[in-house]
FIKOLZA-1660 file (N, C-alpha, C; in steps of 0.1 Angstrom, whole numbers, plus 5000, padded with zeros to 4 digits):
% residues 179
   i   px   py   pz ch aa at
   1 1641 6630 7881  A  M  N
   1 1642 6637 7891  A  M CA
   1 1639 6646 7892  A  M  C
   2 1639 6653 7909  A  R  N
   2 1631 6664 7912  A  R CA
   2 1636 6675 7907  A  R  C
   3 1627 6685 7902  A  S  N
   3 1636 6703 7904  A  S CA
   3 1639 6710 7910  A  S  C
   4 1645 6720 7908  A  L  N
   4 1654 6726 7917  A  L CA
   4 1638 6736 7925  A  L  C
   5 1629 6737 7914  A  S  N
   5 1618 6745 7925  A  S CA
   5 1612 6737 7934  A  S  C
   6 1609 6725 7931  A  S  N
   6 1601 6713 7941  A  S CA
   6 1609 6714 7950  A  S  C
   7 1631 6713 7948  A  L  N
   7 1636 6711 7963  A  L CA
   7 1634 6725 7973  A  L  C
   8 1625 6738 7964  A  I  N
   8 1627 6748 7972  A  I CA
   8 1612 6750 7977  A  I  C
   9 1609 6744 7971  A  A  N
   9 1589 6746 7983  A  A CA
   9 1589 6743 7990  A  A  C
  10 1580 6751 7997  A  S  N
  10 1586 6743 8016  A  S CA
  10 1573 6734 8021  A  S  C
  11 1579 6721 8027  A  N  N
  11 1568 6717 8027  A  N CA
  11 1562 6724 8038  A  N  C
  12 1573 6726 8048  A  Y  N
  12 1566 6734 8069  A  Y CA
  12 1565 6749 8066  A  Y  C
  13 1552 6747 8071  A  K  N
  13 1559 6761 8078  A  K CA
  13 1557 6768 8091  A  K  C
  14 1563 6782 8090  A  P  N
  14 1565 6780 8104  A  P CA
  14 1550 6784 8116  A  P  C
  15 1557 6783 8124  A  K  N
  15 1550 6782 8139  A  K CA
  15 1546 6798 8137  A  K  C
  16 1529 6802 8136  A  A  N
  16 1525 6819 8143  A  A CA
  16 1533 6826 8152  A  A  C
  17 1543 6815 8165  A  E  N
  17 1545 6824 8171  A  E CA
  17 1553 6827 8173  A  E  C
  18 1565 6821 8166  A  T  N
  18 1579 6826 8158  A  T CA
  18 1579 6839 8146  A  T  C
  19 1563 6846 8146  A  V  N
  19 1572 6856 8136  A  V CA
  19 1575 6868 8143  A  V  C
  20 1577 6872 8150  A  P  N
  20 1588 6882 8156  A  P CA
  20 1597 6875 8158  A  P  C
  21 1606 6866 8162  A  L  N
  21 1620 6861 8158  A  L CA
  21 1618 6859 8149  A  L  C
  22 1611 6859 8134  A  I  N
  22 1611 6858 8123  A  I CA
  22 1615 6872 8115  A  I  C
  23 1611 6886 8118  A  R  N
  23 1607 6894 8118  A  R CA
  23 1618 6899 8119  A  R  C
  24 1629 6895 8131  A  S  N
  24 1640 6903 8134  A  S CA
  24 1652 6899 8128  A  S  C
  25 1645 6881 8128  A  A  N
  25 1657 6871 8113  A  A CA
  25 1661 6878 8102  A  A  C
  26 1648 6875 8097  A  L  N
  26 1649 6891 8083  A  L CA
  26 1655 6901 8082  A  L  C
  27 1661 6909 8093  A  K  N
  27 1664 6923 8094  A  K CA
  27 1673 6924 8094  A  K  C
  28 1681 6912 8103  A  F  N
  28 1692 6909 8106  A  F CA
  28 1698 6902 8092  A  F  C
  29 1689 6889 8083  A  Y  N
  29 1698 6892 8064  A  Y CA
  29 1696 6903 8060  A  Y  C
  30 1686 6906 8059  A  R  N
  30 1691 6918 8047  A  R CA
  30 1702 6928 8047  A  R  C
  31 1709 6935 8064  A  F  N
  31 1710 6942 8069  A  F CA
  31 1730 6932 8065  A  F  C
  32 1733 6920 8067  A  G  N
  32 1743 6915 8064  A  G CA
  32 1743 6907 8046  A  G  C
  33 1733 6910 8036  A  S  N
  33 1738 6901 8032  A  S CA
  33 1739 6921 8020  A  S  C
  34 1736 6931 8027  A  Y  N
  34 1739 6944 8021  A  Y CA
  34 1753 6949 8020  A  Y  C
  35 1753 6941 8032  A  V  N
  35 1773 6941 8041  A  V CA
  35 1778 6936 8031  A  V  C
  36 1778 6921 8035  A  T  N
  36 1787 6915 8029  A  T CA
  36 1789 6916 8012  A  T  C
  37 1774 6920 8006  A  G  N
  37 1778 6921 7994  A  G CA
  37 1785 6932 7988  A  G  C
  38 1784 6946 7998  A  T  N
  38 1786 6957 7990  A  T CA
  38 1805 6955 7997  A  T  C
  39 1803 6949 8008  A  F  N
  39 1822 6944 8009  A  F CA
  39 1831 6934 7992  A  F  C
  40 1822 6923 7994  A  L  N
  40 1817 6916 7981  A  L CA
  40 1825 6921 7971  A  L  C
  41 1815 6926 7963  A  L  N
  41 1818 6940 7957  A  L CA
  41 1835 6949 7954  A  L  C
  42 1840 6953 7966  A  L  N
  42 1850 6956 7971  A  L CA
  42 1858 6954 7971  A  L  C
  43 1868 6935 7970  A  L  N
  43 1865 6923 7969  A  L CA
  43 1871 6921 7954  A  L  C
  44 1859 6922 7947  A  V  N
  44 1861 6918 7932  A  V CA
  44 1871 6932 7929  A  V  C
  45 1868 6947 7930  A  I  N
  45 1877 6956 7927  A  I CA
  45 1891 6956 7933  A  I  C
  46 1893 6950 7942  A  E  N
  46 1910 6949 7951  A  E CA
  46 1911 6940 7942  A  E  C
  47 1908 6928 7939  A  M  N
  47 1910 6921 7933  A  M CA
  47 1918 6920 7919  A  M  C
  48 1913 6929 7910  A  V  N
  48 1914 6938 7898  A  V CA
  48 1920 6944 7898  A  V  C
  49 1917 6951 7911  A  L  N
  49 1939 6959 7905  A  L CA
  49 1946 6950 7910  A  L  C
  50 1950 6939 7917  A  K  N
  50 1959 6935 7921  A  K CA
  50 1967 6925 7911  A  K  C
  51 1958 6919 7910  A  Y  N
  51 1962 6905 7895  A  Y CA
  51 1954 6916 7883  A  Y  C
  52 1952 6923 7872  A  V  N
  52 1954 6925 7866  A  V CA
  52 1957 6940 7865  A  V  C
  53 1962 6949 7869  A  F  N
  53 1972 6964 7870  A  F CA
  53 1982 6962 7881  A  F  C
  54 1982 6947 7888  A  S  N
  54 1996 6947 7902  A  S CA
  54 1990 6963 7908  A  S  C
  55 1986 6961 7913  A  Y  N
  55 1980 6978 7923  A  Y CA
  55 1975 6971 7940  A  Y  C
  56 1981 6979 7951  A  E  N
  56 1970 6977 7959  A  E CA
  56 1971 6986 7960  A  E  C
  57 1961 6989 7971  A  V  N
  57 1952 6999 7971  A  V CA
  57 1965 7003 7989  A  V  C
  58 1959 7014 7991  A  Q  N
  58 1965 7019 8007  A  Q CA
  58 1965 7027 8014  A  Q  C
  59 1963 7033 8029  A  V  N
  59 1958 7045 8038  A  V CA
  59 1966 7047 8046  A  V  C
  60 1971 7064 8038  A  G  N
  60 1981 7069 8045  A  G CA
  60 1992 7067 8047  A  G  C
  61 2006 7067 8041  A  G  N
  61 2017 7070 8042  A  G CA
  61 2023 7076 8028  A  G  C
  62 2032 7075 8022  A  S  N
  62 2034 7082 8011  A  S CA
  62 2025 7086 8002  A  S  C
  63 2017 7079 7997  A  S  N
  63 2012 7082 7990  A  S CA
  63 1999 7092 7990  A  S  C
  64 1999 7099 7999  A  G  N
  64 1987 7106 8010  A  G CA
  64 1979 7099 8014  A  G  C
  65 1960 7103 8021  A  F  N
  65 1952 7097 8029  A  F CA
  65 1950 7082 8024  A  F  C
  66 1946 7084 8005  A  I  N
  66 1945 7063 8001  A  I CA
  66 1952 7073 7984  A  I  C
  67 1957 7058 7980  A  G  N
  67 1968 7054 7972  A  G CA
  67 1962 7037 7967  A  G  C
  68 1972 7039 7955  A  L  N
  68 1977 7030 7948  A  L CA
  68 1990 7025 7947  A  L  C
  69 1998 7013 7950  A  V  N
  69 2017 7010 7951  A  V CA
  69 2010 7001 7942  A  V  C
  70 2029 6999 7938  A  N  N
  70 2029 6987 7929  A  N CA
  70 2024 6974 7934  A  N  C
  71 2020 6964 7930  A  Y  N
  71 2020 6953 7939  A  Y CA
  71 2029 6942 7932  A  Y  C
  72 2037 6937 7930  A  F  N
  72 2051 6928 7925  A  F CA
  72 2046 6913 7927  A  F  C
  73 2039 6905 7915  A  P  N
  73 2036 6890 7919  A  P CA
  73 2047 6879 7921  A  P  C
  74 2055 6888 7918  A  S  N
  74 2065 6875 7911  A  S CA
  74 2074 6874 7931  A  S  C
  75 2072 6885 7938  A  I  N
  75 2082 6884 7949  A  I CA
  75 2066 6881 7962  A  I  C
  76 2051 6887 7955  A  G  N
  76 2042 6884 7967  A  G CA
  76 2042 6900 7974  A  G  C
  77 2043 6909 7974  A  R  N
  77 2044 6917 7986  A  R CA
  77 2040 6932 7970  A  R  C
  78 2043 6933 7976  A  S  N
  78 2048 6956 7977  A  S CA
  78 2058 6962 7980  A  S  C
  79 2066 6961 7980  A  P  N
  79 2078 6967 7989  A  P CA
  79 2078 6982 7990  A  P  C
  80 2069 6997 7982  A  G  N
  80 2063 7007 7978  A  G CA
  80 2053 7005 7998  A  G  C
  81 2050 7000 8002  A  L  N
  81 2041 7004 8012  A  L CA
  81 2044 7008 8016  A  L  C
  82 2046 7021 8023  A  T  N
  82 2043 7028 8034  A  T CA
  82 2031 7031 8046  A  T  C
  83 2020 7023 8043  A  G  N
  83 2001 7032 8052  A  G CA
  83 1996 7012 8049  A  G  C
  84 1987 7016 8055  A  V  N
  84 1979 7005 8062  A  V CA
  84 1972 6997 8046  A  V  C
  85 1975 6988 8044  A  N  N
  85 1974 6975 8032  A  N CA
  85 1959 6979 8034  A  N  C
  86 1948 6980 8023  A  L  N
  86 1936 6987 8027  A  L CA
  86 1929 6972 8010  A  L  C
  87 1935 6970 8009  A  S  N
  87 1930 6947 8006  A  S CA
  87 1930 6944 8014  A  S  C
  88 1941 6939 8022  A  I  N
  88 1945 6927 8033  A  I CA
  88 1930 6929 8038  A  I  C
  89 1922 6947 8043  A  G  N
  89 1911 6950 8053  A  G CA
  89 1900 6950 8042  A  G  C
  90 1897 6954 8030  A  I  N
  90 1887 6945 8028  A  I CA
  90 1883 6935 8027  A  I  C
  91 1900 6926 8024  A  L  N
  91 1895 6904 8024  A  L CA
  91 1895 6899 8040  A  L  C
  92 1893 6909 8048  A  I  N
  92 1895 6905 8057  A  I CA
  92 1881 6904 8067  A  I  C
  93 1875 6912 8061  A  V  N
  93 1864 6919 8067  A  V CA
  93 1853 6914 8055  A  V  C
  94 1854 6912 8047  A  H  N
  94 1847 6907 8041  A  H CA
  94 1839 6892 8038  A  H  C
  95 1853 6882 8044  A  G  N
  95 1856 6870 8058  A  G CA
  95 1847 6874 8064  A  G  C
  96 1844 6881 8076  A  W  N
  96 1841 6882 8088  A  W CA
  96 1830 6887 8089  A  W  C
  97 1823 6893 8079  A  F  N
  97 1810 6897 8080  A  F CA
  97 1803 6889 8071  A  F  C
  98 1806 6883 8059  A  Y  N
  98 1799 6866 8050  A  Y CA
  98 1801 6857 8067  A  Y  C
  99 1812 6856 8076  A  V  N
  99 1811 6847 8088  A  V CA
  99 1793 6848 8088  A  V  C
 100 1790 6861 8099  A  V  N
 100 1775 6871 8094  A  V CA
 100 1767 6871 8090  A  V  C
 101 1773 6869 8076  A  Y  N
 101 1757 6867 8068  A  Y CA
 101 1752 6853 8065  A  Y  C
 102 1761 6840 8075  A  L  N
 102 1761 6825 8072  A  L CA
 102 1751 6827 8087  A  L  C
 103 1750 6836 8095  A  I  N
 103 1745 6831 8105  A  I CA
 103 1728 6840 8105  A  I  C
 104 1732 6852 8099  A  S  N
 104 1716 6855 8091  A  S CA
 104 1718 6848 8083  A  S  C
 105 1718 6843 8077  A  D  N
 105 1714 6830 8068  A  D CA
 105 1712 6821 8072  A  D  C
 106 1712 6811 8082  A  F  N
 106 1705 6805 8095  A  F CA
 106 1695 6809 8100  A  F  C
 107 1700 6818 8109  A  Q  N
 107 1685 6818 8118  A  Q CA
 107 1672 6820 8106  A  Q  C
 108 1678 6829 8098  A  L  N
 108 1662 6828 8091  A  L CA
 108 1657 6814 8089  A  L  C
 109 1672 6810 8079  A  W  N
 109 1660 6796 8066  A  W CA
 109 1656 6788 8079  A  W  C
 110 1662 6785 8090  A  S  N
 110 1658 6779 8097  A  S CA
 110 1645 6780 8104  A  S  C
 111 1644 6797 8108  A  R  N
 111 1629 6800 8118  A  R CA
 111 1614 6801 8101  A  R  C
 112 1618 6802 8088  A  M  N
 112 1612 6801 8080  A  M CA
 112 1609 6786 8076  A  M  C
 113 1611 6776 8085  A  R  N
 113 1613 6767 8083  A  R CA
 113 1612 6757 8060  A  R  C
 114 1628 6765 8057  A  W  N
 114 1627 6764 8048  A  W CA
 114 1636 6748 8038  A  W  C
 115 1634 6748 8030  A  P  N
 115 1650 6736 8031  A  P CA
 115 1662 6733 8030  A  P  C
 116 1669 6726 8033  A  F  N
 116 1677 6725 8029  A  F CA
 116 1687 6735 8020  A  F  C
 117 1682 6728 8001  A  P  N
 117 1691 6737 7993  A  P CA
 117 1684 6751 7986  A  P  C
 118 1674 6757 7995  A  M  N
 118 1678 6772 8004  A  M CA
 118 1682 6778 8008  A  M  C
 119 1690 6767 8018  A  F  N
 119 1701 6772 8033  A  F CA
 119 1711 6780 8017  A  F  C
 120 1716 6769 8005  A  I  N
 120 1730 6771 8001  A  I CA
 120 1719 6775 7991  A  I  C
 121 1717 6781 7985  A  L  N
 121 1710 6795 7975  A  L CA
 121 1716 6802 7979  A  L  C
 122 1710 6807 7996  A  I  N
 122 1715 6815 8002  A  I CA
 122 1728 6818 8004  A  I  C
 123 1730 6816 8002  A  A  N
 123 1746 6815 8011  A  A CA
 123 1760 6819 8000  A  A  C
 124 1748 6812 7991  A  L  N
 124 1758 6817 7980  A  L CA
 124 1761 6833 7972  A  L  C
 125 1751 6837 7977  A  G  N
 125 1750 6854 7980  A  G CA
 125 1760 6860 7988  A  G  C
 126 1766 6857 7991  A  G  N
 126 1786 6864 7996  A  G CA
 126 1788 6860 7991  A  G  C
 127 1793 6851 7984  A  V  N
 127 1812 6847 7969  A  V CA
 127 1806 6853 7958  A  V  C
 128 1792 6851 7954  A  V  N
 128 1791 6855 7937  A  V CA
 128 1791 6874 7939  A  V  C
 129 1795 6879 7935  A  P  N
 129 1791 6892 7931  A  P CA
 129 1780 6894 7926  A  P  C
 130 1773 6903 7932  A  F  N
 130 1759 6909 7930  A  F CA
 130 1751 6895 7936  A  F  C
 131 1752 6890 7938  A  L  N
 131 1745 6877 7943  A  L CA
 131 1730 6884 7953  A  L  C
 132 1740 6888 7965  A  S  N
 132 1732 6894 7980  A  S CA
 132 1721 6897 7978  A  S  C
 133 1723 6909 7964  A  F  N
 133 1716 6914 7967  A  F CA
 133 1704 6915 7955  A  F  C
 134 1709 6904 7948  A  I  N
 134 1692 6899 7939  A  I CA
 134 1688 6881 7948  A  I  C
 135 1693 6879 7959  A  A  N
 135 1685 6871 7971  A  A CA
 135 1678 6879 7979  A  A  C
 136 1687 6892 7977  A  E  N
 136 1681 6899 7996  A  E CA
 136 1668 6900 7992  A  E  C
 137 1662 6905 7977  A  H  N
 137 1647 6905 7974  A  H CA
 137 1646 6900 7971  A  H  C
 138 1647 6884 7967  A  F  N
 138 1642 6870 7966  A  F CA
 138 1642 6860 7979  A  F  C
 139 1647 6863 7986  A  V  N
 139 1641 6856 8000  A  V CA
 139 1636 6869 8008  A  V  C
 140 1638 6883 8004  A  A  N
 140 1632 6890 8019  A  A CA
 140 1612 6893 8010  A  A  C
 141 1609 6890 7995  A  R  N
 141 1599 6887 7995  A  R CA
 141 1595 6877 7991  A  R  C
 142 1597 6863 7996  A  R  N
 142 1589 6854 8003  A  R CA
 142 1590 6850 8009  A  R  C
 143 1599 6857 8020  A  A  N
 143 1597 6858 8035  A  A CA
 143 1592 6865 8038  A  A  C
 144 1585 6877 8035  A  K  N
 144 1572 6887 8046  A  K CA
 144 1560 6880 8032  A  K  C
 145 1556 6874 8021  A  R  N
 145 1549 6866 8018  A  R CA
 145 1548 6859 8028  A  R  C
 146 1546 6848 8028  A  E  N
 146 1552 6832 8043  A  E CA
 146 1546 6835 8053  A  E  C
 147 1550 6849 8058  A  L  N
 147 1546 6861 8070  A  L CA
 147 1534 6865 8070  A  L  C
 148 1530 6864 8057  A  A  N
 148 1510 6876 8054  A  A CA
 148 1509 6868 8055  A  A  C
 149 1511 6849 8053  A  E  N
 149 1499 6843 8048  A  E CA
 149 1498 6834 8057  A  E  C
 150 1502 6832 8070  A  L  N
 150 1512 6831 8084  A  L CA
 150 1496 6832 8092  A  L  C
 151 1501 6851 8091  A  E  N
 151 1496 6858 8100  A  E CA
 151 1477 6859 8103  A  E  C
 152 1474 6865 8082  A  A  N
 152 1456 6856 8082  A  A CA
 152 1459 6846 8082  A  A  C
 153 1462 6830 8082  A  Q  N
 153 1457 6819 8089  A  Q CA
 153 1455 6813 8106  A  Q  C
 154 1466 6823 8110  A  H  N
 154 1466 6826 8122  A  H CA
 154 1453 6841 8128  A  H  C
 155 1452 6847 8118  A  A  N
 155 1437 6854 8124  A  A CA
 155 1424 6851 8119  A  A  C
 156 1428 6840 8111  A  A  N
 156 1411 6836 8101  A  A CA
 156 1407 6826 8116  A  A  C
 157 1421 6821 8122  A  A  N
 157 1419 6810 8130  A  A CA
 157 1411 6808 8152  A  A  C
 158 1401 6803 8149  A  P  N
 158 1397 6804 8162  A  P CA
 158 1406 6813 8174  A  P  C
 159 1405 6814 8182  A  S  N
 159 1416 6821 8189  A  S CA
 159 1413 6817 8198  A  S  C
 160 1422 6809 8209  A  A  N
 160 1423 6797 8224  A  A CA
 160 1414 6807 8233  A  A  C
 161 1419 6821 8231  A  A  N
 161 1420 6825 8248  A  A CA
 161 1405 6837 8253  A  A  C
 162 1404 6835 8237  A  S  N
 162 1386 6840 8233  A  S CA
 162 1377 6831 8234  A  S  C
 163 1374 6817 8232  A  A  N
 163 1364 6802 8243  A  A CA
 163 1369 6804 8254  A  A  C
 164 1353 6805 8260  A  P  N
 164 1353 6802 8275  A  P CA
 164 1367 6784 8276  A  P  C
 165 1373 6782 8291  A  D  N
 165 1379 6776 8294  A  D CA
 165 1365 6763 8294  A  D  C
 166 1367 6753 8289  A  R  N
 166 1361 6736 8291  A  R CA
 166 1366 6721 8290  A  R  C
 167 1365 6717 8303  A  M  N
 167 1367 6708 8302  A  M CA
 167 1358 6697 8297  A  M  C
 168 1355 6680 8292  A  D  N
 168 1352 6674 8295  A  D CA
 168 1336 6679 8289  A  D  C
 169 1331 6690 8279  A  G  N
 169 1321 6698 8280  A  G CA
 169 1316 6708 8285  A  G  C
 170 1321 6705 8305  A  V  N
 170 1311 6714 8313  A  V CA
 170 1327 6731 8309  A  V  C
 171 1320 6740 8313  A  S  N
 171 1323 6750 8311  A  S CA
 171 1333 6760 8329  A  S  C
 172 1342 6759 8326  A  A  N
 172 1350 6764 8340  A  A CA
 172 1346 6776 8345  A  A  C
 173 1334 6780 8340  A  E  N
 173 1324 6790 8347  A  E CA
 173 1317 6781 8355  A  E  C
 174 1308 6773 8348  A  G  N
 174 1298 6770 8352  A  G CA
 174 1298 6755 8362  A  G  C
 175 1313 6754 8365  A  V  N
 175 1320 6746 8379  A  V CA
 175 1319 6757 8387  A  V  C
 176 1328 6766 8385  A  E  N
 176 1327 6779 8395  A  E CA
 176 1307 6780 8401  A  E  C
 177 1305 6781 8391  A  A  N
 177 1294 6782 8403  A  A CA
 177 1286 6776 8407  A  A  C
 178 1287 6765 8404  A  A  N
 178 1275 6751 8415  A  A CA
 178 1284 6748 8423  A  A  C
 179 1296 6760 8427  A  H  N
 179 1301 6754 8443  A  H CA
 179 1298 6770 8451  A  H  C
% end
């Protein structure tokens, strides 16, 4: 059976012409991972408040700008809720940002031409608390390293634009000069 590191090892390299697209995909991914990770941590706090301490967070209402309202699991709601239920808002925002995170994950993954297990590992960052921050660090470092290698290879390769146009060993300038 193949090891996880061999599954994640990249057999394909990104193309040199996609470097600007990869850089923008990396910025988008980093933004998505921070926002998703932050809302995931807020969601964990909200879940602990709700299911361990039986409170929901409300904005506005009788408890002031932000306050806690008793949550009754037996009836599945908070009868004292008079403001906006921030607990539900955090849940919804995290869900939508996780979709954005998956899109950014897909963009970076496909442009870097990484194997599919890498996509799955990055996607887990949006559902495991703190993992998006850890994954962002290592994924961004790997992407930057591979981009630097790609740019170094591209700079070392002879440029087709600087070489004279040749067809069957005859230069284009020579043909034009002959006429």
